[in-house]
C-alpha positions in Angstrom: 13.6 -35.5 76.3 10.5 -33.5 77.6 8.9 -34.4 73.7 10.4 -36.2 70.9 10.6 -35.0 67.7 9.2 -37.8 65.1 8.3 -37.3 61.2 6.2 -38.8 59.1 6.4 -39.1 55.0 6.2 -40.9 52.1 8.1 -40.0 48.8 8.6 -40.9 45.8 10.6 -43.9 46.9 8.3 -45.7 48.5 4.9 -44.6 46.5 3.5 -44.2 42.9 2.6 -41.3 41.5 -1.2 -42.2 42.2 -0.6 -43.3 46.7 1.0 -39.8 46.5 -1.8 -38.0 44.9 -4.5 -40.1 46.5 -2.2 -38.9 50.6 -1.6 -35.6 48.7 -2.6 -32.7 51.6 -2.3 -29.8 49.5 -5.1 -28.6 50.5 -5.2 -29.5 53.9 -2.4 -26.8 54.6 -4.2 -23.8 56.2 -5.9 -23.0 59.8 -9.1 -24.0 58.9 -8.2 -27.4 57.4 -4.8 -28.0 59.0 -4.7 -31.6 59.0 -2.9 -32.6 62.3 -3.8 -30.4 65.0 -2.0 -30.1 67.6 -4.0 -31.7 70.7 -3.1 -35.2 72.4 0.1 -36.1 72.0 0.8 -34.2 69.2 2.0 -30.3 70.8 3.7 -28.6 67.6 2.5 -29.7 63.5 4.4 -29.0 60.4 3.3 -30.5 57.2 4.7 -30.3 53.6 3.2 -31.7 50.8 4.4 -31.7 47.4 4.5 -34.0 44.2 7.2 -35.7 45.5 6.6 -36.5 48.9 4.0 -35.3 52.0 5.6 -34.8 54.9 4.4 -34.9 58.7 6.8 -33.2 61.3 5.8 -33.1 64.9 6.9 -32.5 68.4 4.8 -34.5 71.5 5.2 -36.8 73.4 3.5 -39.9 73.5 2.2 -42.0 70.3 2.5 -39.5 68.0 2.7 -41.2 65.0 0.3 -42.9 65.6 -1.7 -39.8 66.2 0.1 -38.8 63.4 -0.7 -41.2 60.5 -4.4 -41.7 62.3 -4.5 -37.6 61.8 -3.2 -37.9 58.2 -5.8 -40.7 56.8 -8.7 -39.3 58.5 -7.9 -35.9 56.2 -8.1 -38.0 53.0 -11.0 -40.4 53.8 -8.5 -43.1 53.7 -7.6 -45.2 56.7 -4.2 -45.8 58.7 -4.0 -49.5 57.8 -4.5 -48.3 54.2 -2.0 -45.9 54.3 0.7 -47.2 56.6 2.2 -49.8 53.2 4.0 -46.5 52.2 5.1 -44.6 55.2 8.0 -44.1 57.4 8.9 -42.9 60.9 12.0 -41.1 62.1 12.4 -39.8 65.8 14.7 -37.6 67.3 18.0 -37.1 65.2 17.4 -39.3 62.8 13.9 -37.5 61.9 16.2 -33.7 62.7 18.9 -35.9 60.0 15.9 -36.9 57.3 15.0 -33.0 57.1 18.2 -31.3 57.2 18.4 -33.8 54.2 15.5 -33.0 52.5 16.2 -29.0 52.8 19.7 -29.2 51.4 18.0 -31.3 48.6 19.7 -34.2 49.3 16.7 -36.7 49.7 14.8 -35.2 46.2 14.4 -37.6 43.4 17.4 -34.9 40.8 20.6 -34.6 44.2 20.9 -30.5 44.3 17.5 -29.5 42.3 15.8 -25.5 44.4 12.7 -26.3 44.5 12.9 -28.1 47.9 13.4 -26.1 49.9 11.3 -22.8 48.7 8.7 -26.2 49.0 9.4 -25.9 52.5 10.1 -22.4 53.7 6.3 -22.2 52.6 4.4 -25.2 54.3 6.3 -23.4 57.4 4.8 -20.3 56.8 1.1 -22.2 56.3 1.9 -23.5 59.8 3.5 -20.6 61.5 0.4 -19.2 59.8 -2.2 -21.9 61.2 -0.2 -21.3 64.6 0.3 -25.3 65.1 5.0 -24.5 65.9 6.3 -23.6 68.9 9.9 -23.4 70.7 11.2 -26.6 68.9 9.9 -27.0 65.9 10.4 -23.2 65.3 14.0 -23.8 66.2 14.4 -27.0 64.0 13.1 -25.3 60.8 15.0 -21.8 60.6 18.0 -24.5 61.7 17.0 -26.7 58.5 17.0 -23.4 56.4 20.9 -22.8 57.3 21.9 -26.0 57.1 20.5 -26.4 53.5 22.5 -22.1 52.7 25.7 -24.1 54.9 25.0 -26.7 51.8 25.5 -25.0 48.8 27.0 -22.7 49.5 30.1 -25.4 51.1 29.9 -27.7 48.5 29.3 -27.5 44.5 25.7 -29.9 45.1 23.7 -27.7 43.4 25.9 -26.5 40.7 26.1 -28.4 37.7 22.4 -28.9 35.3 21.5 -32.2 35.7 18.3 -31.9 33.2 17.9 -32.1 29.6 17.2 -28.7 29.0 19.0 -27.0 31.8 22.0 -28.7 30.5 21.2 -27.2 26.9 20.2 -23.7 28.4 24.1 -24.1 30.1 25.0 -25.0 27.2 24.5 -22.1 24.9 25.3 -19.8 28.1 28.7 -21.0 27.3 28.8 -20.0 23.7 26.9 -16.6 24.1 27.9 -15.7 27.6 25.6 -12.7 28.2 22.5 -14.1 27.3 20.3 -10.7 27.6 21.4 -9.6 24.3 20.4 -12.9 23.2 16.6 -14.2 21.3 15.3 -17.9 21.1 12.9 -19.6 19.6 11.6 -22.9 21.6 10.2 -25.6 17.6 7.4 -27.4 20.2 5.3 -26.1 23.0 5.3 -29.7 25.4 6.7 -30.1 28.2 10.7 -29.9 27.2 10.2 -26.9 25.8 8.3 -25.4 28.4 11.7 -26.3 30.8 13.7 -25.4 28.6 11.8 -21.2 28.0 12.2 -21.8 32.4 16.0 -21.9 32.2 16.1 -19.4 29.5 14.3 -16.4 31.3 16.7 -17.0 34.0 19.4 -17.4 32.0 17.8 -13.5 30.9 17.3 -14.1 27.1 15.8 -11.1 25.8 12.6 -13.2 24.0 11.4 -16.2 22.7 10.1 -16.9 20.0 7.2 -20.1 20.2 6.6 -22.3 16.8 4.2 -25.1 17.1 1.3 -27.6 15.0 -1.2 -26.1 17.2 -1.6 -23.1 16.6 -3.1 -22.5 19.7 -1.0 -24.9 22.4 2.1 -22.4 20.8 -0.3 -18.9 22.0 -0.4 -20.9 25.5 3.6 -21.2 25.8 4.3 -17.9 25.2 2.0 -15.9 27.0 3.1 -17.8 30.1 6.4 -16.6 28.8 5.7 -13.3 27.2 7.7 -14.4 24.1 6.1 -14.2 20.5 3.7 -16.7 18.7 4.8 -17.9 15.6 3.0 -19.8 12.0 4.7 -23.8 12.7 5.2 -23.4 9.2 7.2 -20.0 8.3 9.3 -21.3 10.9 12.7 -20.8 8.7 11.4 -17.3 7.9 12.0 -15.9 11.5 15.9 -18.5 11.8 17.3 -14.9 10.7 16.3 -13.3 14.5 16.9 -16.1 16.7 20.0 -16.9 17.9 19.5 -20.1 20.2 17.0 -22.8 18.3 15.4 -25.6 20.7 13.4 -28.3 19.2 11.3 -31.2 20.4 8.9 -31.7 18.8 6.5 -35.4 17.5 7.3 -35.7 13.8 8.9 -38.0 12.2 11.0 -36.1 9.6 13.7 -33.2 9.4 12.3 -29.8 10.1 15.4 -27.7 10.1 18.0 -29.0 7.0 20.8 -26.9 6.4 20.8 -25.6 2.9 17.9 -23.5 4.4 20.4 -22.5 7.6 22.9 -21.9 4.4 20.7 -19.3 3.9 19.2 -17.8 7.4 23.3 -17.4 8.1 24.1 -15.6 4.8 21.5 -13.0 6.2 22.7 -13.0 9.2 26.1 -12.5 7.9 27.6 -15.8 9.7 26.7 -14.5 13.6 26.7 -17.9 15.2 23.3 -20.1 16.2 23.4 -22.5 18.8 21.0 -25.5 17.8 19.6 -27.5 20.7 17.9 -31.1 19.4 16.1 -32.7 22.2 13.3 -35.0 19.7 13.7 -38.4 18.8 13.2 -38.5 16.4 15.2 -36.0 15.4 14.4 -32.4 14.2 17.6 -31.2 12.5 19.0 -32.6 9.9 22.8 -33.4 11.7 24.3 -31.9 8.4 23.6 -28.5 9.7 26.5 -30.0 11.9 29.0 -29.3 9.5 28.3 -25.4 8.9 30.8 -22.6 10.2 29.7 -20.9 13.6 27.0 -23.7 14.3 26.8 -25.3 16.7 24.4 -28.5 17.2 23.7 -30.4 20.2 21.2 -34.0 20.6 19.9 -35.5 23.4 22.4 -37.7 23.1 24.9 -34.6 23.7 22.8 -33.5 26.4 22.6 -36.5 27.8 26.4 -37.1 28.6 26.5 -33.3 30.1 23.9 -34.2 32.8 25.1 -37.9 33.2 28.4 -36.1 34.0 26.9 -34.0 36.4 25.4 -36.4 38.0 28.4 -38.0 39.2 29.7 -34.4 40.0 26.5 -34.1 42.2 26.9 -37.6 43.7 30.2 -36.6 44.9 29.1 -33.2 46.4 26.3 -34.9 48.1 29.4 -36.8 50.0 30.4 -34.0 51.6 27.3 -32.3 51.7 25.8 -34.9 54.0 29.2 -34.8 56.3 27.6 -31.5 56.9 24.3 -32.2 57.4 26.0 -34.9 60.3 27.9 -31.7 61.7 24.3 -29.5 62.0 22.9 -32.7 63.6 25.4 -33.1 66.0 24.5 -29.1 66.9 20.9 -29.4 66.9 20.9 -32.6 69.5 23.1 -31.4 71.6 21.2 -28.0 71.7 17.5 -30.2 72.5 19.7 -32.2 75.0 20.3 -28.4 77.0 16.8 -27.7 77.2 16.4 -31.3 80.2 19.7 -30.5 81.8 19.4 -26.7 81.8 16.7 -27.0 85.0 18.9 -29.3 87.1 22.2 -27.1 86.0 20.3 -23.4 86.9 19.4 -26.0 90.3 22.9 -26.7 90.7 24.5 -23.1 90.8 21.7 -22.7 92.8 22.7 -24.5 95.1 26.5 -24.3 95.5 25.9 -21.0 95.5 23.8 -20.0 98.4 25.8 -22.7 100.4 29.2 -20.9 99.4 27.1 -17.7 100.5 25.9 -19.1 104.1 29.2 -20.3 105.0 31.4 -16.3 103.6 28.4 -15.2 106.3 30.0 -17.8 109.1 33.5 -16.8 108.4 33.1 -13.4 108.7 31.5 -13.1 111.9 33.8 -15.3 113.1 36.9 -13.0 111.5 34.8 -10.1 112.8 35.4 -6.7 111.2 37.8 -6.7 107.9 38.2 -4.2 105.4 36.3 -4.3 102.5 39.4 -5.2 100.2 39.6 -8.2 102.6 35.8 -8.4 102.2 35.8 -8.6 98.4 38.7 -11.1 98.5 37.0 -13.4 100.2 33.9 -13.4 98.5 36.3 -13.3 94.7 37.7 -16.4 96.4 34.3 -18.3 97.7 32.6 -17.9 93.9 36.1 -19.1 91.7 35.4 -22.2 93.9 31.4 -22.4 93.5 32.8 -22.7 89.8 35.5 -24.8 89.1 33.5 -27.7 91.5 30.3 -27.2 89.7 32.7 -27.5 86.2 33.3 -31.4 85.8 29.7 -31.8 87.4 28.0 -29.8 84.6 30.2 -31.3 81.7 29.5 -34.8 82.5 25.2 -33.4 82.3 26.5 -31.3 79.2 28.2 -34.8 77.4 27.4 -34.6 73.8 29.3 -38.3 73.3 26.7 -39.6 75.6 22.8 -40.9 74.2 20.0 -38.6 74.4 18.2 -41.4 76.1 20.8 -41.2 78.8 19.5 -38.0 79.6 16.8 -38.4 82.7 19.7 -41.2 83.8 22.4 -38.2 84.5 20.0 -35.8 85.3 18.9 -37.7 88.5 22.2 -39.1 88.7 23.4 -35.4 89.1 20.8 -34.2 91.7 20.7 -37.2 93.8 24.6 -36.9 94.4 24.2 -32.8 95.2 20.2 -33.7 96.9 19.0 -30.6 94.3 16.2 -32.1 95.5 16.4 -30.9 99.4 14.5 -28.6 101.3 15.6 -25.6 102.8 15.3 -27.5 106.2 18.5 -29.6 104.9 20.3 -26.3 104.0 20.3 -25.1 107.4 21.7 -28.6 108.6 25.3 -27.3 106.6 
């Protein structure tokens, strides 16, 4: 191949968060600060920098991996030796496979999570705006996006809840169906509550109420999700307005008790209520679950759902890997065609030229022939040229042979068919 595809990176498996932060390239992904310039051995480049991974993808020839690591380290005011212990390097087929796996969320901390594909698309747009991509990486990234779409369409790798907050909202959807007609209350305003709020909004919840001991923090969360903050000490009075309650505070005692909910249910005329207690210790009295029209799940219940769904995703990931491997072969075949195409063109051109010269000789010997005979002879020569070229062309395109063998195959065909001959050779035929 005229150039290699090389991927150099580090991720949540190869480096801790402190290392990922140190070598992040989020500030080096615009045209003014592009960390991997297309100079020297590097012809094209793309930078993906997220909280869980930093990966540099390039097309070039020579010491591409070494140059990328030098550029990367320089951008972070470090040395290649400081970076080296944490990075992995993939080349050609393995680089393509890794990229397709990343795009399909098969290499993520949580298999099937949807964020990485959007992050990869953003990285590609930045690379395009930095004029650092060309024919190879443009085709490769677009293929990565289509592979990710195929994985999501043909498998269930992303269809089941694998985070506590997501699982909680999915359970609520099973009970209430259309979420647009329902309100929710978040008790607590930490990370779990914030994630739950995101999933509730995505599910179409009508309104979110936020109760937090620190009123200002509750205000911030409510504002972020266009919700309504309520006084923490008065949250029981607001329970009549909501159908879904998610608690995640650090309180050491129960905040919601069965006797309070009995009163709330009377006011609500026994309309169902769904409680999700993801706090440890629990924020909701377990006796609440004994009331009619009340559904209570704690973090252990949700963990069982998550573990079951993770097992489902792992099974689906096996199917997804088959898709990735298939698409790697297709893309590798296209790369191979870039190498062999000039030889195929030369082979066809030379054989057609020989065929036309022999036809001219034959027509001179035959003398005058009618138009139908002339066309029949032309068709005969064309068919023979096509059939004689078929086997050498298939030999050149042979996907079953290693890509590294392209040079030998091309050289062999060019020598056998004398494709580097000058015009004088043709005169002798």
